[in-house]
Structure formats: structure tokens, C-alpha cells
C-alpha positions in Angstrom: 106.0 81.6 64.4 103.5 81.7 67.5 103.3 79.2 70.7 99.8 77.4 71.0 98.4 75.7 74.1 96.2 73.0 73.4 93.6 71.7 75.6 90.1 72.8 77.6 90.1 76.0 79.2 89.7 76.1 83.3 88.7 78.5 85.9 90.7 78.6 88.9 89.1 79.8 92.5 90.7 81.0 94.8 89.7 81.3 98.1 91.6 82.2 102.1 90.2 81.6 105.6 86.5 80.4 104.0 86.3 83.7 101.6 86.1 84.1 97.7 88.8 86.2 97.3 88.3 85.9 93.1 88.9 84.1 90.0 91.7 83.3 87.1 92.0 81.3 84.0 94.6 78.9 85.0 95.4 75.4 83.2 99.4 74.2 83.3 99.8 74.7 79.5 97.3 77.6 79.2 99.4 79.3 82.2 102.7 78.6 79.9 100.9 80.8 77.2 99.9 83.1 79.7 103.3 84.0 80.7 104.5 83.8 77.1 102.5 86.4 76.5 103.8 89.2 78.8 107.2 88.2 77.2 106.4 89.5 74.1 106.1 86.2 72.5 103.5 85.4 69.7 100.6 83.5 71.3 97.3 81.2 70.8 95.0 79.1 72.3 93.3 75.7 70.8 90.8 74.8 73.4 86.9 74.7 74.4 85.3 75.5 77.4 81.1 76.0 78.3 79.1 79.0 77.2 78.8 79.4 81.1 79.9 82.8 83.6 83.2 80.5 84.3 83.8 80.3 80.6 83.3 83.7 79.5 86.4 84.5 81.8 88.6 81.7 81.7 89.3 82.9 78.1 88.5 87.2 78.9 92.2 86.0 81.2 94.0 85.1 78.1 92.1 87.6 75.8 93.6 90.1 78.6 96.8 89.2 78.1 96.5 90.0 74.6 96.6 85.6 73.7 94.6 85.2 70.4 92.0 82.9 71.7 89.8 83.0 68.1 90.7 79.2 68.2 88.9 78.5 71.6 84.8 77.0 71.1 82.7 77.7 73.6 79.9 74.8 73.6 76.4 74.6 74.6 75.4 73.0 77.5 78.5 72.3 79.5 79.8 73.3 82.5 83.5 74.7 82.2 85.9 72.8 84.5 86.5 74.6 87.6 89.3 74.4 89.9 89.4 75.5 93.4 92.2 76.6 96.0 91.5 77.1 99.2 94.6 78.5 101.6 95.1 78.0 104.9 97.6 79.1 107.5 99.7 76.6 109.2 101.9 76.2 111.2 102.8 80.3 110.5 103.2 79.7 106.6 100.6 79.7 104.0 99.7 76.3 102.4 96.7 75.8 100.1 94.4 72.9 98.9 93.5 72.1 95.4 90.3 70.5 94.3 87.4 70.2 92.2 84.9 70.5 94.1 84.0 73.7 95.5 84.5 73.6 99.3 81.1 75.2 100.0 78.7 73.4 98.0 80.8 70.3 97.7 79.6 70.4 94.0 82.2 69.5 91.0 82.4 71.0 87.8 84.3 69.0 85.9 83.7 67.3 82.4 86.6 64.1 82.2 86.9 64.1 78.5 88.6 66.7 76.7 86.1 68.8 74.6 89.0 69.9 72.2 87.9 69.5 68.5 90.5 67.5 67.0 89.6 67.4 63.6 89.5 71.7 63.5 92.9 71.6 65.5 94.7 69.2 62.8 93.3 71.5 60.2 94.0 74.9 61.8 97.7 74.4 62.9 100.5 76.2 61.3 103.4 74.6 59.7 105.7 76.7 62.1 103.4 76.6 65.1 105.2 75.2 68.7 102.8 73.2 70.4 102.8 73.2 74.1 100.8 70.3 75.9 100.1 69.3 80.1 98.6 66.4 79.4 98.9 62.8 77.2 95.3 61.8 76.7 93.8 60.5 74.0 93.2 63.6 72.0 96.4 65.0 72.7 97.8 62.2 71.7 96.9 62.1 68.0 97.7 65.9 67.6 101.1 65.1 69.2 101.5 61.6 66.7 99.8 63.5 63.9 101.7 66.9 63.1 105.8 67.8 62.6 106.1 70.9 64.8 107.9 71.6 67.2 106.4 70.1 70.6 106.7 71.2 74.1 105.1 69.4 77.3 105.0 70.0 81.3 104.5 67.0 83.0 104.3 67.9 86.6 102.0 64.6 87.8 102.2 60.8 86.9 98.6 60.0 87.8 97.8 59.5 84.0 100.8 57.1 83.9 100.0 54.4 86.5 97.2 52.8 85.0 99.5 52.1 81.3 101.9 50.5 80.7 105.5 51.0 80.6 105.7 50.4 77.1 102.6 53.1 76.1 103.9 55.2 78.7 107.7 55.0 76.2 105.8 55.4 73.4 103.7 58.1 74.5 106.7 60.2 74.9 109.8 59.1 73.6 111.0 61.3 70.6 108.1 63.3 70.1 109.3 66.3 72.4 111.7 69.0 71.6 111.6 70.0 75.7 110.1 68.2 78.4 109.5 69.8 81.6 109.3 67.5 84.7 108.5 68.1 88.2 111.1 65.9 90.3 108.5 64.1 91.8 107.4 62.6 88.2 111.0 61.9 87.1 111.5 60.1 90.8 108.6 58.2 89.6 109.4 57.2 86.1 113.4 56.5 87.0 111.7 54.0 89.9 109.1 52.7 87.1 111.9 51.9 84.7 114.2 51.1 87.2 117.0 53.5 85.9 119.7 54.2 87.2 119.1 58.3 87.4 117.9 61.1 85.9 120.2 61.2 82.5 119.0 57.7 82.1 115.5 58.7 81.6 116.5 61.5 79.0 118.1 58.6 77.1 114.9 56.6 77.0 112.6 59.2 75.8 115.2 61.2 73.6 114.0 64.9 73.6 116.3 67.0 72.8 116.5 68.9 76.3 114.6 68.0 79.6 114.5 70.0 82.2 113.6 69.3 85.8 112.0 71.8 88.3 113.4 70.7 91.8 112.2 73.2 94.3 114.7 75.1 96.7 117.3 72.9 95.2 116.9 74.5 91.9 116.8 72.5 88.6 118.5 70.3 85.9 119.1 70.8 82.9 120.0 67.7 80.4 120.7 67.8 77.1 123.3 65.9 74.4 123.8 63.1 77.1 125.3 65.6 79.8 123.7 66.8 82.9 123.5 70.2 83.8 122.7 71.4 87.5 122.0 74.8 89.0 121.5 75.4 92.2 118.5 78.4 93.6 120.3 81.4 93.5 117.1 83.9 94.3 114.8 82.5 97.3 112.2 84.6 97.2 109.7 85.1 100.0 106.9 82.5 99.0 103.2 83.4 99.3 101.8 81.0 96.5 103.9 78.2 94.8 101.2 77.5 92.2 102.3 78.7 89.0 105.9 78.4 89.4 107.3 75.4 87.4 104.8 77.3 84.6 106.4 80.7 84.7 109.8 78.8 85.1 109.2 76.7 81.1 107.2 80.1 79.9 110.9 81.8 80.6 113.2 79.0 79.0 110.8 78.8 75.9 111.1 82.4 75.5 114.9 81.9 75.5 115.0 79.6 73.2 113.5 81.1 70.5 115.1 84.5 71.0 118.4 82.0 70.5 116.6 81.3 67.0 115.3 78.1 68.4 118.7 76.9 69.0 119.5 74.7 72.8 122.9 76.2 73.7 124.5 75.0 76.5 126.9 78.2 77.1 123.0 79.9 77.5 121.4 77.6 80.0 123.2 79.0 83.1 121.6 82.8 81.8 118.4 81.0 80.9 118.5 79.8 83.9 118.6 83.1 85.6 115.8 84.7 83.7 113.8 81.9 84.7 114.6 81.9 88.4 113.7 85.9 88.1 110.2 85.2 86.9 109.5 82.3 89.1 110.2 84.5 92.0 107.4 86.8 90.9 104.9 84.2 91.1 105.4 83.0 94.1 105.2 86.4 95.8 101.6 86.2 94.4 98.4 84.7 94.9 97.4 82.4 91.7 99.3 80.6 89.2 98.9 84.4 86.8 99.1 86.7 90.1 101.8 87.9 88.8 100.3 89.3 85.2 96.9 89.9 86.4 95.0 90.8 89.6 92.6 88.3 90.1 89.2 88.7 89.1 86.2 89.9 92.2 83.0 88.5 91.1 79.5 89.0 92.4 77.8 85.6 94.2 74.0 86.2 92.9 72.7 82.6 94.2 74.0 81.0 97.8 77.2 79.8 96.0 79.5 81.8 94.1 80.2 78.6 91.8 76.7 78.8 90.9 75.7 81.8 89.7 78.2 85.2 89.7 78.7 88.4 87.8 81.6 89.4 86.8 82.4 93.0 89.5 85.3 94.4 86.9 86.3 98.1 87.4 86.1 100.0 84.7 89.5 100.6 82.7 90.1 104.2 82.9 92.7 105.6 80.4 95.3 107.4 81.6 95.5 109.3 78.0 92.1 110.1 78.3 92.5 111.8 81.5 96.1 113.3 80.3 94.1 114.9 77.3 90.8 115.9 79.2 92.7 118.1 81.5 95.3 119.8 79.0 93.0 122.8 78.7 92.9 123.3 82.6 97.1 122.5 82.6 97.9 125.0 80.0 95.6 127.9 81.5 97.7 127.1 84.7 100.8 127.3 82.7 100.0 130.7 81.4 99.1 132.6 84.4 101.5 131.3 86.6 104.2 133.0 87.7 106.6 131.2 84.8 105.8 133.4 82.3 106.9 136.5 84.4 110.1 134.9 85.4 111.2 134.0 82.1 112.6 137.8 82.4 115.3 136.4 84.9 117.2 134.7 82.2 117.8 138.7 80.3 117.9 137.0 76.8 120.2 139.2 74.6 120.8 139.3 71.1 124.4 138.9 70.8 124.1 135.7 72.8 124.2 131.6 72.8 122.0 129.6 73.9 121.3 125.9 74.5 117.7 124.6 75.2 117.8 120.5 76.1 114.9 118.5 76.5 114.2 114.7 76.1 111.5 112.9 75.2 108.2 114.6 75.2 110.0 117.5 76.6 112.2 118.3 73.4 109.3 119.5 71.6 108.7 121.9 74.3 112.6 122.5 74.4 112.6 123.2 70.1 109.5 125.7 70.1 111.4 127.8 73.1 114.7 128.0 70.9 112.6 128.7 68.0 110.4 131.2 69.7 113.5 133.0 71.2 115.5 133.3 67.5 112.7 135.0 66.5 112.1 137.4 69.3 115.8 138.6 69.8 117.9 136.9 66.7 120.6 135.3 68.9 121.9 132.0 68.7 119.9 129.0 69.9 120.2 125.4 69.6 117.8 122.4 70.5 119.7 119.8 71.6 119.5 116.2 73.1 121.4 116.4 76.7 123.9 113.7 75.7 124.5 116.1 72.9 125.9 118.7 74.9 128.6 116.5 76.1 129.9 116.4 72.5 130.8 119.8 71.6 132.2 122.7 72.8 130.6 125.1 74.7 132.8 128.1 75.8 130.7 130.4 73.7 127.1 129.5 75.4 126.1 131.9 78.0 123.0 130.3 79.2 121.4 126.7 79.3 117.7 126.7 79.4 116.4 123.1 80.7 113.0 121.0 79.8 112.2 118.9 82.4 108.4 117.9 83.5 109.4 116.5 87.2 112.9 119.3 87.4 114.9 116.2 88.4 115.9 113.8 84.6 119.2 112.5 85.4 119.9 112.9 81.3 119.3 116.5 81.8 120.7 117.7 84.7 124.4 115.4 84.2 124.5 117.3 80.5 125.0 120.3 82.2 128.0 119.8 84.7 130.2 122.1 83.1 128.4 125.1 83.3 128.3 127.4 86.4 125.1 126.8 88.2 124.1 130.9 87.4 123.7 130.2 83.5 121.7 127.3 84.5 117.7 127.4 84.0 114.6 124.8 84.3 111.0 125.0 82.8 109.4 122.3 85.1 106.2 121.4 86.6 108.3 120.0 89.8 108.2 121.3 93.3 110.9 124.2 93.3 112.7 123.1 96.9 112.9 119.5 95.9 114.5 120.5 92.5 117.1 122.7 94.6 117.7 120.1 97.0 118.4 117.5 94.3 120.6 119.4 91.1 122.1 122.7 92.9 120.3 125.0 90.6 119.9 128.2 92.0 116.6 128.7 93.3 115.8 132.4 91.3 116.4 130.1 87.7 113.6 128.0 88.7 111.0 128.8 86.4 108.0 126.2 87.8 104.5 126.3 86.2 103.4 124.5 89.2 100.8 126.7 91.2 98.9 125.8 94.5 95.8 125.0 92.6 97.9 123.1 89.4 100.2 120.9 91.6 98.9 117.4 89.8 100.8 115.7 87.4 100.7 113.6 84.4 101.0 110.0 84.7 101.7 107.7 82.0 104.8 107.2 79.9 103.7 110.6 77.0 104.2 113.8 77.4 101.1 116.1 77.0 101.4 119.0 79.4 105.0 118.3 79.5 104.9 118.9 75.6 102.6 122.2 75.3 103.0 123.6 78.6 106.6 124.8 78.2 105.5 125.9 74.7 102.9 128.3 75.9 104.6 129.5 78.4 106.8 131.1 76.5 104.5 131.8 73.5 102.8 133.5 76.2 106.2 135.4 77.0 106.0 136.4 73.7 102.9 138.1 73.4 103.4 140.0 76.5 106.5 141.6 74.9 105.1 142.3 71.3 101.1 142.3 71.6 99.6 142.5 75.5 96.0 142.4 73.9 96.4 138.9 72.6 94.1 136.8 74.7 96.4 133.8 74.2 93.7 130.9 76.4 90.9 132.3 73.7 93.3 131.1 70.8 94.6 128.0 72.8 90.7 126.8 73.2 90.1 127.5 69.3 93.0 125.6 68.7 92.1 122.7 71.3 88.1 122.3 69.7 89.1 122.9 66.0 91.5 119.8 66.2 89.2 117.8 68.5 86.4 118.3 65.8 89.0 117.6 63.2 90.5 113.9 64.2 86.8 113.6 65.2 85.6 113.8 61.3 88.8 111.7 60.5 88.7 109.0 62.6 85.0 108.0 61.9 86.0 105.4 59.7 89.1 103.2 60.2 92.5 104.3 59.3 94.4 101.3 58.6 97.9 103.0 58.0 98.3 103.5 62.3 97.9 99.4 62.6 100.4 98.4 64.7 103.7 96.8 63.4 103.3 100.1 60.1 106.3 102.2 59.0 104.7 106.1 58.9 107.1 108.8 56.9 106.6 112.0 58.5 107.5 115.3 56.8 108.5 118.4 58.7 109.9 121.7 57.7 107.9 125.4 57.5 107.1 125.7 60.7 106.4 122.1 61.7 109.1 120.8 63.4 107.8 121.0 66.9 104.9 119.1 65.8 107.0 115.9 63.7 109.6 115.9 67.1 106.6 115.4 69.3 104.5 112.9 67.3 107.4 111.3 66.3 108.1 110.5 70.1 104.7 109.4 71.1 104.5 106.7 68.0 107.9 105.7 69.3 107.2 105.6 73.4 103.2 104.4 72.9 104.7 101.0 70.3 102.3 101.9 67.7 104.4 102.3 65.1 107.9 103.4 63.4 108.8 106.8 62.1 111.2 107.9 59.1 111.2 111.8 59.6 111.9 113.9 56.6 112.9 117.1 56.3 110.8 118.4 53.0 113.4 118.9 50.5 115.8 116.9 51.9 113.6 114.0 51.0 114.3 114.7 47.4 118.3 114.8 47.2 117.4 110.7 47.4 115.4 109.7 50.2 112.2 109.2 47.5 114.7 105.8 46.6 114.1 104.2 50.2 110.2 105.4 50.0 109.7 103.7 46.9 110.9 100.8 48.0 108.4 100.5 50.9 105.3 98.2 50.8 102.5 100.3 52.0 103.7 104.2 51.4 101.9 105.5 54.8 102.7 109.7 55.3 101.3 111.9 57.6 102.6 115.8 56.4 102.4 118.0 58.5 102.1 121.8 57.0 101.0 125.3 57.3 98.3 127.4 55.7 101.1 128.6 52.9 102.2 126.2 50.2 105.1 126.9 48.8 105.8 126.0 45.0 108.1 123.2 46.0 105.7 121.8 48.5 103.2 121.5 45.6 105.4 119.2 43.4 106.2 117.1 46.6 102.5 116.5 47.2 101.6 115.9 43.5 103.9 113.5 43.7 102.7 111.8 47.1 99.0 112.4 46.2 98.9 108.5 45.0 100.2 107.1 48.4 98.5 106.9 51.7 99.4 110.9 52.9 97.2 112.5 55.5 97.6 116.0 55.6 97.5 117.8 59.0 97.2 121.6 57.9 97.0 124.8 60.2 95.1 126.9 59.6 97.8 129.2 60.5 101.1 130.7 59.0 104.7 131.1 61.1 104.6 130.7 65.1 101.5 130.5 65.5 101.3 127.4 63.3 104.5 126.1 65.0 102.4 125.8 68.3 98.9 125.4 66.2 100.3 122.0 65.0 101.6 121.0 68.4 98.2 121.2 69.7 97.4 118.7 67.1 99.9 116.3 67.7 98.2 115.4 71.5 94.6 115.0 69.9 96.2 113.1 67.0 98.0 110.4 69.6 94.7 110.4 71.5 92.7 109.5 68.8 94.8 107.0 67.4 94.7 105.2 70.7 90.8 105.3 71.0 90.6 104.1 67.6 92.7 101.5 68.6 91.3 100.6 71.4 94.4 100.9 73.7 96.3 103.3 76.4 98.6 105.0 74.5 100.2 106.1 77.6 100.5 102.9 79.6 102.7 100.5 77.0 104.1 97.4 77.8 107.9 97.3 78.4 110.0 94.2 79.8 112.3 94.9 82.8 115.4 94.8 80.7 114.2 98.2 79.2 113.7 99.4 83.0 117.4 99.1 83.9 118.3 101.5 80.9 115.2 103.8 82.2 116.1 103.9 85.5 119.8 104.5 84.3 121.0 107.2 86.9 124.9 107.9 86.0 127.7 109.0 83.9 126.4 110.1 80.4 
């Protein structure tokens, strides 16, 4: 199911004090779709525009928001419809005038009859498409009358009713729409025109399932099942520009209706109104109907007037993931050459002691590797855990806890160890030591930071590359300083990075279908591969690309194959060390006919564990590159950020 807007595309020009600020796509139905796409609803546009710069940017403005624009017809020898919005200060308040004529050259680029391909649209519409309209021109009306889809219309103007009869208006609208959204001035016009007592009588006449009416500072009105629900404005936002507020309002209502399985439930209306009010508060705080979704496109004029000829002056998108990967080698080298390595001696690991290694998100891989390495070195009991796991265990016999936090102040990490004495807590971090002392009360000497005077820069984005590999590198350097001081770790790290760069570069020469968004990937771990598997699972989930199922290789044989054999698409990532065990031979034989990528290290044991952790970073980078997405900058909802920023008891 998708929501589809129908109509000709429009490019909006925005001016202030006689200066062009920029351009963006416009038109009510398409603005609704733009908002819905940002709210993670599947959307498409059926429309038309000219084969000119304005048309190409109008399409791009939707495509950049992940709207399906494959059904937009680009027509030769017509100018795309253009609208001009000029802002000016009046009585210390920002006002605006909207016109179809350019304020500089006074030229109008606006064709009257819609250019949409009626026959093509009627043949392309799917049965479960929800159709969105913003006017009742004859082509729209034919689509409305000839389809059985659920339909929504947003009517903010009444000029198209002025030259037709009352009967024609009623015939156009009556019993045709699931939801009608009116601007209050339209309902006032229609109730007066039809000589009706109130909005409820209008609802009874038009017979929509739900009518919503935006009423400005008075709030909004919902009418459903002949009952009126009035909601007052709850959040009076600082209004910069009110254009697009009504479009966002009904988009939010549509989103909540879809999330409620297309059921109109009066008990939910107040919540729906609250959600729409939250969104419109954002809209009016920015210039332009879509300013809250994407900044205006800047253009360079190549003629006397920018509405005649222009070039898109768009800043090149820089992917954070690319920056983080390109800097990874330097950052790892800086980490292992910092004093963090020598400060690990402060922990004074002992054979007969018990240690917790605690990390969350991307830092868990570093915590797991360090736990594995210290157990390997000293034979002591080490446990890698997530923060909440610590709270629910008996920790009487735990001697020390080693925390892994890129910032050094991660709330979950700090909150999880409040029962321990400060002298027993150590933290591995790139955070600034004094700031961590102030925020966490961890002893200064127990803060092991790989931040240096020349290495203060930190990764930006959701995925942790340095935060996963740098702590592991510090512990590996510590290990070799103890057992083999002549081992040149820097050379080994560079060798690993170069090897996996070449390996994945060759692997991704052709498209790999298993990394299609929404797929399920089976990850097989064990035999010195766990750090990489935990890391890649975290990166897949946090980037929003794939769902994962992690299987310990031998545990897979105890019935997990039943689920596997019922999967429609068997996609596998198989991490392994150089040596292949007897059991592993049988498992690989079982998987050979399926879509399996084997990521095999050139090493065994400890070096394999670290080498594959490096491989994990390059793998996610190449997947993002092949999909042309920035995996470090995924899309997420405001509701999600409430739990992301939660600070309190766990």
C-alpha cells in the first residue's frame, strides 16, 4: 500500500526583501506526499512537468525525500508551473504575497489545463493505492469517479466552485472521499453558499467518512459519524512562515490513520491532532512549505532574471561514513601511539580475578575483543556485557569493571555500575578526561583516553568505526608489548586495511542482491569471529539496511536450521579464520547452494579476531557505497530519539 498524489508539479520561488532565497517543489498534494515520505510512509507521485530546469528540480525535490517519481511525465516544449512567494516585514511581522508572476520580470509560467496523462494514470493505479488530490479539475474528477480507491482531498481554496452550480459542487464531492481536509475559509464559503446551519450540516451533505477543518489559532475540528470534535491549539509556535502548515497537518492525520490499519477511531482523534500540531509547529518555524524537510535549493542565475535561466547551485553531499573510513587508519595509529596503551597497566590484571567489560552499540565489539584478549593473556574470568545485564547479576565476586564509551559519558554505561566503588571502575574512551571526571566521578587515573593533542577529532554519525576498532587496537598493542615487543602493529593494521579494501572492492564490482534493503541476513559466528559478528550486526541494524539473525556455528545444528529452511531468501555472511574445522566443512557444504559470502581471514586465533573486526568496517562501507546511501546518517523518527536520549534508571 502506498499514498499517491496526483497533479502537475510546481516549483516554488521564495524571495525576501527583493532577494531570491531559493526554490523548492510545491503544490498541496505533493507537499502532503513529501511530508508522508518523511514520516516513513510509502509514497509516489503521478504527475507531469516541463523538460526545463524548474521541472527537473521539482522532481528532484521529491526524489531527495525518497518519493517514487517514476510516474512523473516530463513533457517537451512546456514550462513547468512556477509560483512566487515574496516575504516582507509588516508591523514587525513577516508577511508574504503569493503570485504566479515573477516579481522581477512579471512573466507568468503557468499552463491552465493539467498535463497529466489520464489514461496512463488510470492504468497504473494499484487497487490498494490511497489517492491524494488538492483540486477538482476535470482530469482529477475523472480519476476520482472511475476508481474505487480510498481517496483524500485537501481543499484550501474555493475559487473553482465560484462558476459552477450548487448541484455540480455536490456531485463532485458527495460520497467520493474517505477524508476531506478543509481550510476554515472554504467551509464558511460552502455553508453560506448552501445556506447550511453549521459544519455538521456540511458533513451530512458531503458524506465523507471524516472531515477535518484547520482553523488557525482556534485549533482544528474533526467531524466523524455526525459528531463534532473540537481541539484547541496546544502549541503556539513561533511563526516564521505559515505556508505548508495545512499540508503537514493532513499528512500527519493520514499517517496516523494508516498506522491504525485505516480505521477511524474517535478515541484516537485527540492524539492524532496532537501529532499533527507537533508537525505543523515545525513547518511554521521554517521558510517554505517544505523548509522543515529540506533547505531551499540555491540557484545561480544565468540570465537577467533567475526565473528564465538558472543552474542548480547544490553543495556536494559528503557522506559521513566515507569521512570516517578515510580517517580510520590515522585514528587507529594515533590511538595505539597514545599513552592509553601504557595506562592499561593501571588496571593491574591478575590471573585469579574477575572482570566485567561493558559496552553498548558499536562499543560492544571493542569490549568483547578486550575481554577475549585479557582472558587469553591472564586466564582470568572475563565477561563482556551490555549495561543492563550488569544490573541483573550478582556482582559480589567482580573485582573490576572496564567500561567502553566513545564519549566517556554514555548514560547507560555510567548508570549500570553505580553499585561499584569508583576505584574499581575504568573507562576506555576518546573523551576529554576532565569533562568525564566532572560528569561521572570516575577517578582521573582510571580514565584511559586515546585522545591526544593532535587527535581530538571525533567521528560523527550513528555508526561507530573508530569507537569499535581503536579500543581493540589499544588492547592488542598492550598484548604485543608484553609478549612480543618487536611486533610492528602499525604495519599489521595497514596490511589488514589494504587487504580488505581490495577484497571488498573486487567483491562489489557487481551488485550483490543480498544487501537489498529489508532483506534478512544470517550471520555465522564462532572460531575467533565474534567481535566482527557483533559489530556488523550492530552496523546493519543501526544503519537501517537489513535485519540479521546471528547463529553460533555449532548451535545452528541444534534446530536453528528449521527456521533457516523456511526462509524465502537464504542470505548468509560467514566469518571464518584461516583454518577450517571438520564441523565447519560440513556446515559450509550445507550452505553452499545458498547465497553465501565467506569472509575468511588470513590468520587464526587472536589475529583473526582483530583482522575480521577491521573487515567489518570495510564491509559496511562498501555496502553503503553500492546502495549509494550514507550508512552513518540513517533516517529516524522523533519518537525514537526520545528513547535514544533517555537518561535515568535502567
